[in-house]
TORGU-918524 format. One record per atom (N, C-alpha, C): residue in three letters; z, x, y; atom name; residue number from 1. Coordinates in pm, whole numbers, plus 50000, padded with zeros to 5 digits. Example, Ala and Ser with C-alpha at 12.3 -4.5 7.8 and 13.67 -1.06 7.14 Angstrom:
<atoms>
+-----+-------+-------+-------+----+-----+
!   r !    zz !    xx !    yy !  a !   k !
+-----+-------+-------+-------+----+-----+
! ALA ! 50780 ! 51319 ! 49431 !  N !   1 !
! ALA ! 50780 ! 51230 ! 49550 ! CA !   1 !
! ALA ! 50780 ! 51320 ! 49670 !  C !   1 !
! SER ! 50708 ! 51285 ! 49775 !  N !   2 !
! SER ! 50714 ! 51367 ! 49894 ! CA !   2 !
! SER ! 50787 ! 51290 ! 50003 !  C !   2 !
+-----+-------+-------+-------+----+-----+
</atoms>
This chain:
<atoms>
+-----+-------+-------+-------+----+-----+
!   r !    zz !    xx !    yy !  a !   k !
+-----+-------+-------+-------+----+-----+
! MET ! 50000 ! 50085 ! 49883 !  N !   1 !
! MET ! 50000 ! 50000 ! 50000 ! CA !   1 !
! MET ! 50000 ! 50090 ! 50124 !  C !   1 !
! ASP ! 49929 ! 50048 ! 50227 !  N !   2 !
! ASP ! 49924 ! 50128 ! 50349 ! CA !   2 !
! ASP ! 50032 ! 50082 ! 50448 !  C !   2 !
! ALA ! 50031 ! 50144 ! 50566 !  N !   3 !
! ALA ! 50133 ! 50115 ! 50667 ! CA !   3 !
! ALA ! 50128 ! 49971 ! 50717 !  C !   3 !
! PHE ! 50016 ! 49903 ! 50697 !  N !   4 !
! PHE ! 50002 ! 49765 ! 50742 ! CA !   4 !
! PHE ! 50032 ! 49663 ! 50632 !  C !   4 !
! GLY ! 50076 ! 49710 ! 50517 !  N !   5 !
! GLY ! 50110 ! 49621 ! 50406 ! CA !   5 !
! GLY ! 49992 ! 49580 ! 50320 !  C !   5 !
! HIS ! 49877 ! 49643 ! 50339 !  N !   6 !
! HIS ! 49758 ! 49614 ! 50259 ! CA !   6 !
! HIS ! 49754 ! 49706 ! 50138 !  C !   6 !
! ILE ! 49687 ! 49660 ! 50034 !  N !   7 !
! ILE ! 49661 ! 49748 ! 49920 ! CA !   7 !
! ILE ! 49554 ! 49845 ! 49964 !  C !   7 !
! ASN ! 49586 ! 49975 ! 49963 !  N !   8 !
! ASN ! 49492 ! 50072 ! 50018 ! CA !   8 !
! ASN ! 49381 ! 50109 ! 49918 !  C !   8 !
! HIS ! 49283 ! 50181 ! 49969 !  N !   9 !
! HIS ! 49164 ! 50214 ! 49891 ! CA !   9 !
! HIS ! 49197 ! 50293 ! 49764 !  C !   9 !
! ALA ! 49279 ! 50395 ! 49776 !  N !  10 !
! ALA ! 49313 ! 50477 ! 49659 ! CA !  10 !
! ALA ! 49380 ! 50393 ! 49552 !  C !  10 !
! ARG ! 49467 ! 50304 ! 49592 !  N !  11 !
! ARG ! 49535 ! 50216 ! 49495 ! CA !  11 !
! ARG ! 49435 ! 50120 ! 49431 !  C !  11 !
! MET ! 49338 ! 50072 ! 49508 !  N !  12 !
! MET ! 49237 ! 49981 ! 49453 ! CA !  12 !
! MET ! 49156 ! 50052 ! 49344 !  C !  12 !
! VAL ! 49117 ! 50176 ! 49368 !  N !  13 !
! VAL ! 49043 ! 50252 ! 49267 ! CA !  13 !
! VAL ! 49128 ! 50269 ! 49141 !  C !  13 !
! THR ! 49256 ! 50295 ! 49158 !  N !  14 !
! THR ! 49346 ! 50309 ! 49043 ! CA !  14 !
! THR ! 49360 ! 50177 ! 48968 !  C !  14 !
! LEU ! 49374 ! 50066 ! 49040 !  N !  15 !
! LEU ! 49383 ! 49935 ! 48975 ! CA !  15 !
! LEU ! 49256 ! 49904 ! 48896 !  C !  15 !
! MET ! 49141 ! 49939 ! 48952 !  N !  16 !
! MET ! 49015 ! 49919 ! 48880 ! CA !  16 !
! MET ! 49011 ! 50005 ! 48754 !  C !  16 !
! GLU ! 49058 ! 50128 ! 48764 !  N !  17 !
! GLU ! 49060 ! 50217 ! 48647 ! CA !  17 !
! GLU ! 49150 ! 50159 ! 48538 !  C !  17 !
! GLU ! 49269 ! 50116 ! 48575 !  N !  18 !
! GLU ! 49362 ! 50060 ! 48476 ! CA !  18 !
! GLU ! 49303 ! 49936 ! 48409 !  C !  18 !
! ALA ! 49240 ! 49850 ! 48488 !  N !  19 !
! ALA ! 49178 ! 49729 ! 48432 ! CA !  19 !
! ALA ! 49061 ! 49765 ! 48342 !  C !  19 !
! ARG ! 48980 ! 49863 ! 48383 !  N !  20 !
! ARG ! 48864 ! 49905 ! 48304 ! CA !  20 !
! ARG ! 48908 ! 49959 ! 48168 !  C !  20 !
! ILE ! 49008 ! 50043 ! 48165 !  N !  21 !
! ILE ! 49056 ! 50100 ! 48039 ! CA !  21 !
! ILE ! 49109 ! 49989 ! 47949 !  C !  21 !
! GLN ! 49191 ! 49901 ! 48004 !  N !  22 !
! GLN ! 49246 ! 49790 ! 47925 ! CA !  22 !
! GLN ! 49133 ! 49702 ! 47870 !  C !  22 !
! TRP ! 49033 ! 49674 ! 47952 !  N !  23 !
! TRP ! 48921 ! 49589 ! 47912 ! CA !  23 !
! TRP ! 48838 ! 49655 ! 47803 !  C !  23 !
! LEU ! 48806 ! 49784 ! 47818 !  N !  24 !
! LEU ! 48725 ! 49852 ! 47717 ! CA !  24 !
! LEU ! 48797 ! 49861 ! 47583 !  C !  24 !
! VAL ! 48927 ! 49886 ! 47586 !  N !  25 !
! VAL ! 49006 ! 49890 ! 47462 ! CA !  25 !
! VAL ! 49010 ! 49750 ! 47399 !  C !  25 !
! MET ! 49032 ! 49646 ! 47481 !  N !  26 !
! MET ! 49036 ! 49509 ! 47431 ! CA !  26 !
! MET ! 48901 ! 49470 ! 47370 !  C !  26 !
! ALA ! 48792 ! 49510 ! 47434 !  N !  27 !
! ALA ! 48659 ! 49477 ! 47383 ! CA !  27 !
! ALA ! 48635 ! 49541 ! 47247 !  C !  27 !
! THR ! 48683 ! 49663 ! 47228 !  N !  28 !
! THR ! 48670 ! 49730 ! 47099 ! CA !  28 !
! THR ! 48754 ! 49660 ! 46994 !  C !  28 !
! THR ! 48874 ! 49616 ! 47031 !  N !  29 !
! THR ! 48961 ! 49543 ! 46939 ! CA !  29 !
! THR ! 48896 ! 49412 ! 46897 !  C !  29 !
! LEU ! 48838 ! 49340 ! 46992 !  N !  30 !
! LEU ! 48769 ! 49215 ! 46960 ! CA !  30 !
! LEU ! 48652 ! 49239 ! 46866 !  C !  30 !
! ALA ! 48579 ! 49348 ! 46886 !  N !  31 !
! ALA ! 48467 ! 49381 ! 46797 ! CA !  31 !
! ALA ! 48518 ! 49406 ! 46656 !  C !  31 !
! ALA ! 48632 ! 49474 ! 46644 !  N !  32 !
! ALA ! 48690 ! 49501 ! 46512 ! CA !  32 !
! ALA ! 48731 ! 49371 ! 46444 !  C !  32 !
! GLU ! 48791 ! 49280 ! 46519 !  N !  33 !
! GLU ! 48834 ! 49152 ! 46463 ! CA !  33 !
! GLU ! 48715 ! 49066 ! 46421 !  C !  33 !
! ALA ! 48603 ! 49083 ! 46489 !  N !  34 !
! ALA ! 48482 ! 49006 ! 46457 ! CA !  34 !
! ALA ! 48402 ! 49073 ! 46346 !  C !  34 !
! ASP ! 48457 ! 49181 ! 46291 !  N !  35 !
! ASP ! 48393 ! 49254 ! 46182 ! CA !  35 !
! ASP ! 48256 ! 49308 ! 46222 !  C !  35 !
! THR ! 48247 ! 49357 ! 46346 !  N !  36 !
! THR ! 48125 ! 49425 ! 46390 ! CA !  36 !
! THR ! 48154 ! 49574 ! 46393 !  C !  36 !
! PRO ! 48052 ! 49658 ! 46392 !  N !  37 !
! PRO ! 48076 ! 49803 ! 46392 ! CA !  37 !
! PRO ! 48154 ! 49845 ! 46517 !  C !  37 !
! THR ! 48268 ! 49910 ! 46497 !  N !  38 !
! THR ! 48350 ! 49950 ! 46611 ! CA !  38 !
! THR ! 48341 ! 50098 ! 46640 !  C !  38 !
! GLY ! 48287 ! 50177 ! 46550 !  N !  39 !
! GLY ! 48276 ! 50320 ! 46574 ! CA !  39 !
! GLY ! 48198 ! 50350 ! 46700 !  C !  39 !
! SER ! 48090 ! 50278 ! 46721 !  N !  40 !
! SER ! 48007 ! 50300 ! 46840 ! CA !  40 !
! SER ! 48082 ! 50262 ! 46967 !  C !  40 !
! GLN ! 48159 ! 50154 ! 46963 !  N !  41 !
! GLN ! 48234 ! 50114 ! 47081 ! CA !  41 !
! GLN ! 48341 ! 50217 ! 47114 !  C !  41 !
! ALA ! 48408 ! 50268 ! 47012 !  N !  42 !
! ALA ! 48509 ! 50371 ! 47036 ! CA !  42 !
! ALA ! 48444 ! 50496 ! 47093 !  C !  42 !
! GLU ! 48329 ! 50533 ! 47041 !  N !  43 !
! GLU ! 48256 ! 50649 ! 47093 ! CA !  43 !
! GLU ! 48212 ! 50625 ! 47237 !  C !  43 !
! LEU ! 48170 ! 50504 ! 47266 !  N !  44 !
! LEU ! 48128 ! 50469 ! 47402 ! CA !  44 !
! LEU ! 48243 ! 50488 ! 47500 !  C !  44 !
! ILE ! 48362 ! 50443 ! 47463 !  N !  45 !
! ILE ! 48478 ! 50458 ! 47550 ! CA !  45 !
! ILE ! 48509 ! 50605 ! 47574 !  C !  45 !
! LYS ! 48505 ! 50685 ! 47468 !  N !  46 !
! LYS ! 48539 ! 50828 ! 47480 ! CA !  46 !
! LYS ! 48435 ! 50907 ! 47557 !  C !  46 !
! SER ! 48310 ! 50862 ! 47553 !  N !  47 !
! SER ! 48203 ! 50944 ! 47611 ! CA !  47 !
! SER ! 48155 ! 50896 ! 47748 !  C !  47 !
! ALA ! 48211 ! 50788 ! 47800 !  N !  48 !
! ALA ! 48168 ! 50736 ! 47930 ! CA !  48 !
! ALA ! 48246 ! 50802 ! 48043 !  C !  48 !
! MET ! 48174 ! 50850 ! 48142 !  N !  49 !
! MET ! 48240 ! 50909 ! 48259 ! CA !  49 !
! MET ! 48184 ! 50846 ! 48386 !  C !  49 !
! ILE ! 48269 ! 50833 ! 48485 !  N !  50 !
! ILE ! 48229 ! 50769 ! 48610 ! CA !  50 !
! ILE ! 48140 ! 50864 ! 48690 !  C !  50 !
! VAL ! 48027 ! 50809 ! 48738 !  N !  51 !
! VAL ! 47939 ! 50887 ! 48824 ! CA !  51 !
! VAL ! 47927 ! 50826 ! 48964 !  C !  51 !
! HIS ! 47965 ! 50698 ! 48977 !  N !  52 !
! HIS ! 47955 ! 50635 ! 49109 ! CA !  52 !
! HIS ! 48050 ! 50515 ! 49115 !  C !  52 !
! VAL ! 48120 ! 50503 ! 49227 !  N !  53 !
! VAL ! 48208 ! 50389 ! 49252 ! CA !  53 !
! VAL ! 48167 ! 50326 ! 49385 !  C !  53 !
! GLU ! 48157 ! 50196 ! 49386 !  N !  54 !
! GLU ! 48124 ! 50125 ! 49510 ! CA !  54 !
! GLU ! 48222 ! 50009 ! 49524 !  C !  54 !
! ILE ! 48284 ! 49999 ! 49641 !  N !  55 !
! ILE ! 48381 ! 49892 ! 49667 ! CA !  55 !
! ILE ! 48347 ! 49828 ! 49801 !  C !  55 !
! ARG ! 48344 ! 49695 ! 49803 !  N !  56 !
! ARG ! 48324 ! 49621 ! 49927 ! CA !  56 !
! ARG ! 48443 ! 49526 ! 49944 !  C !  56 !
! TYR ! 48516 ! 49546 ! 50052 !  N !  57 !
! TYR ! 48630 ! 49461 ! 50083 ! CA !  57 !
! TYR ! 48583 ! 49343 ! 50166 !  C !  57 !
! GLN ! 48612 ! 49222 ! 50120 !  N !  58 !
! GLN ! 48566 ! 49101 ! 50189 ! CA !  58 !
! GLN ! 48680 ! 49028 ! 50259 !  C !  58 !
! SER ! 48802 ! 49057 ! 50218 !  N !  59 !
! SER ! 48921 ! 49005 ! 50286 ! CA !  59 !
! SER ! 49038 ! 49094 ! 50244 !  C !  59 !
! GLN ! 49146 ! 49083 ! 50319 !  N !  60 !
! GLN ! 49258 ! 49171 ! 50290 ! CA !  60 !
! GLN ! 49337 ! 49126 ! 50167 !  C !  60 !
! LEU ! 49393 ! 49223 ! 50101 !  N !  61 !
! LEU ! 49485 ! 49198 ! 49990 ! CA !  61 !
! LEU ! 49618 ! 49261 ! 50027 !  C !  61 !
! ARG ! 49722 ! 49184 ! 50012 !  N !  62 !
! ARG ! 49857 ! 49233 ! 50044 ! CA !  62 !
! ARG ! 49940 ! 49239 ! 49916 !  C !  62 !
! HIS ! 50052 ! 49305 ! 49928 !  N !  63 !
! HIS ! 50142 ! 49316 ! 49814 ! CA !  63 !
! HIS ! 50180 ! 49177 ! 49762 !  C !  63 !
! ASP ! 50193 ! 49080 ! 49851 !  N !  64 !
! ASP ! 50228 ! 48942 ! 49812 ! CA !  64 !
! ASP ! 50121 ! 48877 ! 49725 !  C !  64 !
! ASP ! 50000 ! 48932 ! 49725 !  N !  65 !
! ASP ! 49891 ! 48877 ! 49644 ! CA !  65 !
! ASP ! 49898 ! 48922 ! 49498 !  C !  65 !
! SER ! 49993 ! 49006 ! 49466 !  N !  66 !
! SER ! 50006 ! 49058 ! 49329 ! CA !  66 !
! SER ! 50067 ! 48953 ! 49237 !  C !  66 !
! PRO ! 50036 ! 48958 ! 49109 !  N !  67 !
! PRO ! 49943 ! 49053 ! 49047 ! CA !  67 !
! PRO ! 49799 ! 49013 ! 49074 !  C !  67 !
! LEU ! 49716 ! 49111 ! 49098 !  N !  68 !
! LEU ! 49575 ! 49085 ! 49124 ! CA !  68 !
! LEU ! 49506 ! 49041 ! 48995 !  C !  68 !
! ARG ! 49404 ! 48959 ! 49011 !  N !  69 !
! ARG ! 49322 ! 48917 ! 48898 ! CA !  69 !
! ARG ! 49188 ! 48988 ! 48911 !  C !  69 !
! ILE ! 49154 ! 49065 ! 48811 !  N !  70 !
! ILE ! 49032 ! 49145 ! 48815 ! CA !  70 !
! ILE ! 48938 ! 49096 ! 48705 !  C !  70 !
! GLY ! 48829 ! 49034 ! 48746 !  N !  71 !
! GLY ! 48726 ! 48992 ! 48652 ! CA !  71 !
! GLY ! 48623 ! 49103 ! 48638 !  C !  71 !
! MET ! 48579 ! 49129 ! 48515 !  N !  72 !
! MET ! 48484 ! 49237 ! 48491 ! CA !  72 !
! MET ! 48374 ! 49192 ! 48397 !  C !  72 !
! TRP ! 48259 ! 49254 ! 48411 !  N !  73 !
! TRP ! 48145 ! 49227 ! 48325 ! CA !  73 !
! TRP ! 48049 ! 49345 ! 48334 !  C !  73 !
! ILE ! 47955 ! 49349 ! 48244 !  N !  74 !
! ILE ! 47852 ! 49453 ! 48248 ! CA !  74 !
! ILE ! 47739 ! 49402 ! 48337 !  C !  74 !
! LYS ! 47715 ! 49472 ! 48448 !  N !  75 !
! LYS ! 47609 ! 49432 ! 48541 ! CA !  75 !
! LYS ! 47472 ! 49473 ! 48487 !  C !  75 !
! GLY ! 47470 ! 49582 ! 48413 !  N !  76 !
! GLY ! 47343 ! 49629 ! 48359 ! CA !  76 !
! GLY ! 47360 ! 49762 ! 48289 !  C !  76 !
! PHE ! 47257 ! 49800 ! 48217 !  N !  77 !
! PHE ! 47259 ! 49932 ! 48153 ! CA !  77 !
! PHE ! 47117 ! 49984 ! 48143 !  C !  77 !
! ARG ! 47109 ! 50116 ! 48137 !  N !  78 !
! ARG ! 46981 ! 50185 ! 48120 ! CA !  78 !
! ARG ! 46996 ! 50278 ! 48000 !  C !  78 !
! SER ! 46910 ! 50373 ! 47986 !  N !  79 !
! SER ! 46912 ! 50456 ! 47865 ! CA !  79 !
! SER ! 47036 ! 50543 ! 47853 !  C !  79 !
! VAL ! 47091 ! 50592 ! 47965 !  N !  80 !
! VAL ! 47206 ! 50684 ! 47957 ! CA !  80 !
! VAL ! 47326 ! 50639 ! 48040 !  C !  80 !
! ASP ! 47322 ! 50518 ! 48094 !  N !  81 !
! ASP ! 47436 ! 50474 ! 48175 ! CA !  81 !
! ASP ! 47449 ! 50322 ! 48174 !  C !  81 !
! PHE ! 47563 ! 50276 ! 48221 !  N !  82 !
! PHE ! 47586 ! 50133 ! 48237 ! CA !  82 !
! PHE ! 47674 ! 50111 ! 48360 !  C !  82 !
! THR ! 47668 ! 49991 ! 48414 !  N !  83 !
! THR ! 47743 ! 49959 ! 48535 ! CA !  83 !
! THR ! 47834 ! 49840 ! 48508 !  C !  83 !
! ILE ! 47960 ! 49858 ! 48546 !  N !  84 !
! ILE ! 48061 ! 49753 ! 48532 ! CA !  84 !
! ILE ! 48079 ! 49687 ! 48669 !  C !  84 !
! GLY ! 48074 ! 49554 ! 48672 !  N !  85 !
! GLY ! 48100 ! 49480 ! 48795 ! CA !  85 !
! GLY ! 48243 ! 49429 ! 48796 !  C !  85 !
! TYR ! 48299 ! 49416 ! 48916 !  N !  86 !
! TYR ! 48437 ! 49370 ! 48934 ! CA !  86 !
! TYR ! 48442 ! 49264 ! 49044 !  C !  86 !
! GLU ! 48522 ! 49162 ! 49024 !  N !  87 !
! GLU ! 48560 ! 49068 ! 49129 ! CA !  87 !
! GLU ! 48712 ! 49064 ! 49129 !  C !  87 !
! ILE ! 48770 ! 49093 ! 49244 !  N !  88 !
! ILE ! 48915 ! 49105 ! 49253 ! CA !  88 !
! ILE ! 48969 ! 48998 ! 49348 !  C !  88 !
! ARG ! 49064 ! 48921 ! 49296 !  N !  89 !
! ARG ! 49126 ! 48812 ! 49372 ! CA !  89 !
! ARG ! 49278 ! 48826 ! 49364 !  C !  89 !
! GLY ! 49343 ! 48769 ! 49463 !  N !  90 !
! GLY ! 49489 ! 48763 ! 49461 ! CA !  90 !
! GLY ! 49537 ! 48666 ! 49355 !  C !  90 !
! ALA ! 49663 ! 48676 ! 49320 !  N !  91 !
! ALA ! 49721 ! 48594 ! 49213 ! CA !  91 !
! ALA ! 49709 ! 48444 ! 49242 !  C !  91 !
! HIS ! 49712 ! 48405 ! 49368 !  N !  92 !
! HIS ! 49715 ! 48263 ! 49402 ! CA !  92 !
! HIS ! 49579 ! 48210 ! 49446 !  C !  92 !
! ALA ! 49476 ! 48292 ! 49442 !  N !  93 !
! ALA ! 49342 ! 48249 ! 49484 ! CA !  93 !
! ALA ! 49281 ! 48159 ! 49376 !  C !  93 !
! GLU ! 49200 ! 48065 ! 49420 !  N !  94 !
! GLU ! 49129 ! 47977 ! 49326 ! CA !  94 !
! GLU ! 49024 ! 48059 ! 49252 !  C !  94 !
! ASP ! 48997 ! 48019 ! 49127 !  N !  95 !
! ASP ! 48898 ! 48090 ! 49046 ! CA !  95 !
! ASP ! 48760 ! 48095 ! 49110 !  C !  95 !
! ASP ! 48724 ! 47989 ! 49180 !  N !  96 !
! ASP ! 48590 ! 47983 ! 49240 ! CA !  96 !
! ASP ! 48588 ! 48028 ! 49387 !  C !  96 !
! SER ! 48699 ! 48084 ! 49434 !  N !  97 !
! SER ! 48705 ! 48133 ! 49572 ! CA !  97 !
! SER ! 48629 ! 48265 ! 49585 !  C !  97 !
! LYS ! 48594 ! 48297 ! 49708 !  N !  98 !
! LYS ! 48527 ! 48424 ! 49736 ! CA !  98 !
! LYS ! 48623 ! 48538 ! 49700 !  C !  98 !
! PRO ! 48576 ! 48636 ! 49621 !  N !  99 !
! PRO ! 48665 ! 48748 ! 49586 ! CA !  99 !
! PRO ! 48706 ! 48827 ! 49711 !  C !  99 !
! ALA ! 48826 ! 48877 ! 49712 !  N ! 100 !
! ALA ! 48872 ! 48962 ! 49822 ! CA ! 100 !
! ALA ! 48801 ! 49096 ! 49818 !  C ! 100 !
! CYS ! 48758 ! 49134 ! 49699 !  N ! 101 !
! CYS ! 48695 ! 49264 ! 49681 ! CA ! 101 !
! CYS ! 48592 ! 49252 ! 49569 !  C ! 101 !
! VAL ! 48475 ! 49308 ! 49590 !  N ! 102 !
! VAL ! 48375 ! 49321 ! 49483 ! CA ! 102 !
! VAL ! 48344 ! 49469 ! 49469 !  C ! 102 !
! ALA ! 48324 ! 49511 ! 49346 !  N ! 103 !
! ALA ! 48307 ! 49654 ! 49323 ! CA ! 103 !
! ALA ! 48221 ! 49678 ! 49199 !  C ! 103 !
! SER ! 48183 ! 49803 ! 49183 !  N ! 104 !
! SER ! 48112 ! 49842 ! 49061 ! CA ! 104 !
! SER ! 48141 ! 49989 ! 49032 !  C ! 104 !
! THR ! 48137 ! 50021 ! 48905 !  N ! 105 !
! THR ! 48144 ! 50161 ! 48863 ! CA ! 105 !
! THR ! 48026 ! 50187 ! 48771 !  C ! 105 !
! GLN ! 47953 ! 50292 ! 48801 !  N ! 106 !
! GLN ! 47843 ! 50336 ! 48716 ! CA ! 106 !
! GLN ! 47900 ! 50441 ! 48622 !  C ! 106 !
! MET ! 47880 ! 50420 ! 48493 !  N ! 107 !
! MET ! 47933 ! 50509 ! 48391 ! CA ! 107 !
! MET ! 47817 ! 50578 ! 48318 !  C ! 107 !
! ALA ! 47816 ! 50710 ! 48318 !  N ! 108 !
! ALA ! 47717 ! 50784 ! 48241 ! CA ! 108 !
! ALA ! 47775 ! 50811 ! 48104 !  C ! 108 !
! VAL ! 47690 ! 50814 ! 48003 !  N ! 109 !
! VAL ! 47733 ! 50838 ! 47866 ! CA ! 109 !
! VAL ! 47696 ! 50982 ! 47832 !  C ! 109 !
! VAL ! 47795 ! 51058 ! 47787 !  N ! 110 !
! VAL ! 47772 ! 51201 ! 47762 ! CA ! 110 !
! VAL ! 47801 ! 51237 ! 47617 !  C ! 110 !
! ASP ! 47735 ! 51342 ! 47574 !  N ! 111 !
! ASP ! 47768 ! 51407 ! 47448 ! CA ! 111 !
! ASP ! 47873 ! 51510 ! 47484 !  C ! 111 !
! VAL ! 47998 ! 51482 ! 47449 !  N ! 112 !
! VAL ! 48110 ! 51564 ! 47492 ! CA ! 112 !
! VAL ! 48095 ! 51708 ! 47442 !  C ! 112 !
! ALA ! 48055 ! 51726 ! 47317 !  N ! 113 !
! ALA ! 48041 ! 51860 ! 47260 ! CA ! 113 !
! ALA ! 47929 ! 51939 ! 47327 !  C ! 113 !
! ALA ! 47818 ! 51873 ! 47356 !  N ! 114 !
! ALA ! 47702 ! 51943 ! 47414 ! CA ! 114 !
! ALA ! 47708 ! 51950 ! 47567 !  C ! 114 !
! HIS ! 47802 ! 51879 ! 47628 !  N ! 115 !
! HIS ! 47813 ! 51875 ! 47774 ! CA ! 115 !
! HIS ! 47683 ! 51829 ! 47840 !  C ! 115 !
! SER ! 47625 ! 51723 ! 47785 !  N ! 116 !
! SER ! 47500 ! 51671 ! 47840 ! CA ! 116 !
! SER ! 47497 ! 51519 ! 47824 !  C ! 116 !
! LEU ! 47409 ! 51456 ! 47900 !  N ! 117 !
! LEU ! 47391 ! 51312 ! 47886 ! CA ! 117 !
! LEU ! 47335 ! 51280 ! 47748 !  C ! 117 !
! ARG ! 47368 ! 51163 ! 47699 !  N ! 118 !
! ARG ! 47310 ! 51117 ! 47573 ! CA ! 118 !
! ARG ! 47263 ! 50973 ! 47592 !  C ! 118 !
! ARG ! 47177 ! 50930 ! 47505 !  N ! 119 !
! ARG ! 47124 ! 50794 ! 47513 ! CA ! 119 !
! ARG ! 47221 ! 50695 ! 47449 !  C ! 119 !
! LEU ! 47225 ! 50575 ! 47504 !  N ! 120 !
! LEU ! 47301 ! 50467 ! 47442 ! CA ! 120 !
! LEU ! 47233 ! 50428 ! 47312 !  C ! 120 !
! SER ! 47312 ! 50406 ! 47208 !  N ! 121 !
! SER ! 47256 ! 50360 ! 47080 ! CA ! 121 !
! SER ! 47225 ! 50211 ! 47090 !  C ! 121 !
! SER ! 47148 ! 50161 ! 46996 !  N ! 122 !
! SER ! 47115 ! 50018 ! 46996 ! CA ! 122 !
! SER ! 47242 ! 49934 ! 46975 !  C ! 122 !
! VAL ! 47336 ! 49983 ! 46894 !  N ! 123 !
! VAL ! 47463 ! 49911 ! 46873 ! CA ! 123 !
! VAL ! 47542 ! 49907 ! 47003 !  C ! 123 !
! GLU ! 47546 ! 50019 ! 47076 !  N ! 124 !
! GLU ! 47617 ! 50022 ! 47204 ! CA ! 124 !
! GLU ! 47551 ! 49928 ! 47305 !  C ! 124 !
! LYS ! 47419 ! 49925 ! 47307 !  N ! 125 !
! LYS ! 47349 ! 49834 ! 47398 ! CA ! 125 !
! LYS ! 47381 ! 49688 ! 47365 !  C ! 125 !
! ASP ! 47384 ! 49656 ! 47236 !  N ! 126 !
! ASP ! 47420 ! 49519 ! 47195 ! CA ! 126 !
! ASP ! 47562 ! 49485 ! 47239 !  C ! 126 !
! HIS ! 47652 ! 49581 ! 47223 !  N ! 127 !
! HIS ! 47791 ! 49561 ! 47265 ! CA ! 127 !
! HIS ! 47798 ! 49537 ! 47416 !  C ! 127 !
! LEU ! 47729 ! 49619 ! 47493 !  N ! 128 !
! LEU ! 47728 ! 49601 ! 47638 ! CA ! 128 !
! LEU ! 47664 ! 49468 ! 47677 !  C ! 128 !
! ARG ! 47557 ! 49433 ! 47611 !  N ! 129 !
! ARG ! 47487 ! 49307 ! 47639 ! CA ! 129 !
! ARG ! 47581 ! 49188 ! 47617 !  C ! 129 !
! SER ! 47669 ! 49198 ! 47518 !  N ! 130 !
! SER ! 47760 ! 49087 ! 47488 ! CA ! 130 !
! SER ! 47860 ! 49062 ! 47602 !  C ! 130 !
! TRP ! 47880 ! 49159 ! 47690 !  N ! 131 !
! TRP ! 47972 ! 49145 ! 47802 ! CA ! 131 !
! TRP ! 47898 ! 49124 ! 47934 !  C ! 131 !
! SER ! 47768 ! 49097 ! 47925 !  N ! 132 !
! SER ! 47686 ! 49074 ! 48044 ! CA ! 132 !
! SER ! 47695 ! 48928 ! 48086 !  C ! 132 !
! ARG ! 47677 ! 48901 ! 48213 !  N ! 133 !
! ARG ! 47676 ! 48763 ! 48263 ! CA ! 133 !
! ARG ! 47540 ! 48698 ! 48245 !  C ! 133 !
! ALA ! 47439 ! 48778 ! 48225 !  N ! 134 !
! ALA ! 47302 ! 48724 ! 48215 ! CA ! 134 !
! ALA ! 47278 ! 48654 ! 48083 !  C ! 134 !
+-----+-------+-------+-------+----+-----+
</atoms>
């Protein structure tokens, strides 16, 4: 929180990170429960690194708005990366209200051992597609 009682930018990035990790782990757990291949999802989590973060603040968020509700989905993916979309609302905001914050993180997929980008597998693309809004 900053001197004016707002949730500051650094904290917002951290909140997005915490939500992203929880969401990716939950998505892998759901895949396991649905008896779909989970090895690829686990590999996707381990090999994805952030290459770009974009945040647009549309209204203020204060400590009183906690806990924040962070909606996430896959905005899109290409051969070596994917983008996660975020809509962030205060605890008391209506579900259909304008988000206080909209954001995205672009994640590149890397071969950790080779220290280079790698292509998304067809199983990983299917997994990402299942979390898309389209």
